[in-house]
C-alpha positions as CSV (number, residue, x, y, z in Angstrom):
1,M,-0.3,-5.0,-5.1
2,L,-2.8,-2.5,-4.5
3,H,-5.3,-5.2,-3.4
4,E,-2.4,-6.3,-0.8
5,L,-2.3,-2.7,0.7
6,L,-5.7,-2.1,0.8
7,H,-6.4,-5.8,2.6
8,Y,-3.2,-5.4,5.0
9,R,-3.2,-6.3,8.3
10,V,-0.6,-5.8,10.7
11,G,1.5,-9.3,10.6
12,D,1.2,-10.1,7.0
13,F,4.2,-10.1,5.2
14,S,6.1,-11.2,8.4
15,E,8.8,-12.7,6.4
16,A,9.6,-9.4,4.5
17,L,9.8,-7.5,7.6
18,T,12.0,-9.7,9.6
19,L,14.7,-8.1,7.6
20,I,14.5,-4.8,9.2
21,A,16.9,-5.2,11.6
22,D,15.7,-2.8,14.4
23,E,12.8,-4.1,16.2
24,K,11.0,-0.5,16.8
25,T,11.5,0.2,13.2
26,R,10.6,-2.8,12.1
27,R,7.3,-2.3,14.2
28,H,6.6,1.2,12.9
29,V,7.0,-0.2,9.4
30,A,4.7,-3.2,9.9
31,E,2.0,-0.8,11.6
32,H,2.1,1.7,8.4
33,L,2.7,-0.6,5.6
34,D,-0.7,-0.2,4.5
35,Q,0.4,3.9,3.8
36,D,3.8,2.6,1.9
37,F,1.8,2.7,-1.3
38,H,4.3,4.6,-3.6
39,G,8.4,4.0,-3.7
40,G,8.6,2.8,-0.3
41,F,10.1,-0.2,1.5
42,F,7.3,-2.3,0.1
43,E,7.2,-1.2,-3.8
44,T,11.0,-0.5,-3.8
45,S,12.0,-4.0,-2.6
46,L,9.7,-5.4,-4.9
47,V,11.7,-3.3,-7.6
48,L,15.0,-4.4,-6.2
49,H,13.7,-8.1,-6.4
50,Y,12.3,-7.8,-10.3
51,R,14.5,-5.4,-11.7
52,P,17.2,-4.1,-9.4
53,D,19.0,-1.9,-12.3
54,T,16.3,0.3,-12.4
55,V,16.4,1.5,-8.6
56,A,19.0,4.5,-8.0
57,P,21.5,3.3,-5.1
58,S,20.7,6.9,-3.8
59,H,17.6,5.1,-2.5
60,R,19.7,4.1,0.4
61,T,20.1,7.8,1.6
62,L,16.3,9.1,1.5
63,P,15.2,9.6,5.3
64,P,11.6,8.6,5.9
65,C,8.4,10.0,4.7
66,P,6.8,12.4,7.0
67,P,4.3,11.6,8.9
68,V,1.0,12.0,6.8
69,A,-2.3,13.9,7.9
70,P,-5.1,11.7,6.4
71,H,-7.8,13.7,4.4
72,R,-10.3,14.2,7.5
73,V,-13.6,14.0,4.9
74,F,-12.0,10.3,3.6
75,L,-11.3,9.1,7.2
76,W,-14.7,9.8,8.7
77,L,-16.2,8.2,5.5
78,S,-14.1,5.3,6.2
79,R,-15.2,5.1,10.0
80,A,-18.8,5.4,8.9
81,A,-18.6,2.6,6.1
82,A,-17.0,0.3,8.4
83,R,-19.9,1.1,11.2
84,L,-22.3,0.1,8.2
85,G,-20.3,-3.6,7.9
86,R,-18.8,-2.3,4.2
87,L,-15.4,-3.3,5.2
88,I,-14.1,-3.0,1.6
89,L,-15.5,0.5,1.1
90,A,-14.0,1.6,4.5
91,A,-10.5,0.6,3.6
92,E,-11.0,2.2,0.2
93,F,-12.0,5.3,1.8
94,K,-8.5,4.9,4.7
95,F,-6.3,4.0,1.7
96,A,-7.8,7.5,-0.2
97,A,-7.5,9.7,2.9
98,Y,-4.0,8.9,3.3
99,G,-3.2,9.1,-0.4
100,I,-4.6,12.4,-0.7
101,G,-3.2,13.6,2.9
102,W,0.4,12.3,1.0
103,L,-0.2,14.5,-2.2
104,R,-0.6,17.4,0.3
105,L,2.6,17.2,1.8
106,R,5.0,20.2,1.2
107,P,7.6,19.7,-0.1
108,L,6.1,16.4,-1.7
109,P,9.0,13.8,-1.2
110,G,7.9,11.8,-4.1
111,Y,7.9,8.4,-2.1
112,T,5.8,7.1,0.8
113,G,7.1,4.9,3.8
114,W,10.8,4.0,4.2
115,P,12.4,3.7,0.7
116,A,16.2,3.1,2.6
117,L,15.1,0.1,4.2
118,A,14.2,-1.7,0.9
119,D,15.9,-4.9,0.3
120,A,15.6,-7.4,-2.7
121,R,15.3,-10.5,-0.3
122,A,12.2,-8.5,1.4
123,G,10.8,-8.0,-2.3
124,A,11.4,-11.6,-2.8
125,A,9.2,-12.6,0.3
126,F,6.6,-9.9,-1.0
127,A,6.2,-11.3,-3.9
128,E,6.3,-15.0,-2.8
129,V,3.2,-14.0,-0.7
130,I,1.4,-12.1,-3.6
131,M,1.9,-14.3,-6.3
132,S,0.6,-17.4,-3.9
133,R,-2.6,-15.4,-3.2
134,Y,-2.6,-14.2,-7.2
135,V,-2.5,-18.2,-8.3
136,D,-4.9,-19.2,-5.7
137,G,-7.2,-16.6,-6.7
138,V,-7.0,-17.2,-10.5
139,E,-7.8,-20.9,-9.9
140,A,-10.6,-20.3,-7.7
141,V,-12.2,-18.0,-10.5
142,F,-11.4,-20.5,-13.1
143,A,-12.7,-23.4,-10.9
144,G,-15.9,-21.4,-10.6
145,S,-15.9,-21.5,-6.7
146,K,-15.2,-17.4,-6.3
147,P,-16.4,-14.3,-8.5
148,P,-13.6,-12.6,-10.4
149,P,-12.0,-9.9,-8.1
150,Q,-13.4,-6.4,-9.0
151,P,-11.5,-3.2,-9.1
152,I,-10.8,-0.9,-6.5
153,M,-12.3,2.4,-5.6
154,K,-14.8,2.0,-8.5
155,W,-16.6,5.2,-7.0
156,L,-13.4,7.4,-7.4
157,R,-14.6,7.8,-11.3
158,A,-18.1,9.2,-10.1
159,V,-16.7,11.2,-7.4
160,S,-13.6,12.8,-9.5
161,L,-16.0,13.9,-11.9
162,D,-14.2,11.6,-14.4
163,G,-11.0,12.9,-12.8
164,R,-11.6,16.8,-13.3
165,L,-11.5,17.3,-9.5
166,Q,-8.4,17.7,-8.2
167,A,-7.2,16.5,-4.4
168,H,-5.4,19.7,-3.8
């Protein structure tokens, strides 16, 4: 799932997004889906598809997560990496910028995105795309036509001094 959010482009997952009735809301969610990494529309829809019994009905009453101000240093690093042609690193830095920005929200809502819009049918659409890409990737690795994917954000361990540094 993290790989999908890291490499997300507006227009990906259009089938899942069409289930959001209001066009303005659908466009907003589409433009910010890469920032919807914890308990929002994306993740909650997947959980509603796979394990609906684990989702509290109160998710329908939650307001959207407040806007997140990305961490300026990581956003700058993202732009610099992109200018140098390091697109994966740029995407990782952007993801980190929004993740750290989210952790700085007060009060921390405990979720990102718009969980009230989550829908099991959207989760099924997300799952279909993700599993198709996963199967294609696994087959390519086993066929020898593609190297195995690397973990994302391998640099995080060094930057955080093995997790001893906090983002706050």
